[in-house]
N, C-alpha and C positions, 0 to 999 in steps of 0.2 A: 574416441571421438565424443559416448553418448557423455564422459565424465565431463569434456569445456563445452560441450552443452548445458552440462544445468547448470554451470559455472557461472556461465553466463548468463541462463537465469536468475540466477540467484541474481549473480552483480544490478542485472538492470530491476529487480525489486525493492533491492536495496538507495537501486541511484528512485526511484519514486519513490519509498519511502523520506526519505533525506527530503526529497524536494517536497511532497509537501509537511512537510516537519520544516520545512521553514519558511516558510508565504506566511506573509503575514494576509493576502490577499485573495491564496487562490491559484490554484491552474487550471483550465479549461480541457476538458482530455485529449483535442486538438492541438493545444500547444504543449503539453505532454509529450504528446507524440512525436511533434518535432522537438520536441529536445532529447524525447533518449532514441528517437531511430524505432522507438514500438509503434506496429500496425492501434487504430484508438481499438478494434473489437480487442485487443488486450492488455489496453488499460483499464477498458471494467475487468476482464477478467481480472487483472492483478485489486484492481478496489476490489473488489466484491470478495477474494482469495484472502485483504488487508483486511476485511471490516471479521467472518468468519474466526479468522484466528486474537483478534481481541480490537486493533484500531479503531477509531472513534472517526469517523471521517464529518469532516462539515461541505454541503451544498448549498454558496450561496452566487445568484450565478451564473451557474451550471462555471461555479469554479471549484473543487475539493480544497479540502485541507486538511488534516489530519492534527487531528484538536486534542488529541488523551489516549492513553492502550491500558485497555484492562487485560490483563495474566489472561482471566481467566470469564468467559465474554456470558457460557451462559448459567455459572453459581454455580459448575460441580467442579467443584476445587477436588485435584490430584491431589494425591497422600503426601504428605512432603512439604507442599508448600501450601508459604502461608494466606492467608484474605485477603 
């Protein structure tokens, strides 16, 4: 059961990433919540997680979108990974 829960969490995160990557104008937290069925507090958590792993988000008029991805957001290059 826990494995299924984790799969659903991953699927939700990927769906949000896809939505935010494939929009010119962005989505509000409320709209993302409506589309995905994920609570608004959880949407904020996902956005924070995305930023912490290297996604660059743009917020304009309370709408979010992904504008870039940095594999190494903190500048700490791991051994074997290109800069």
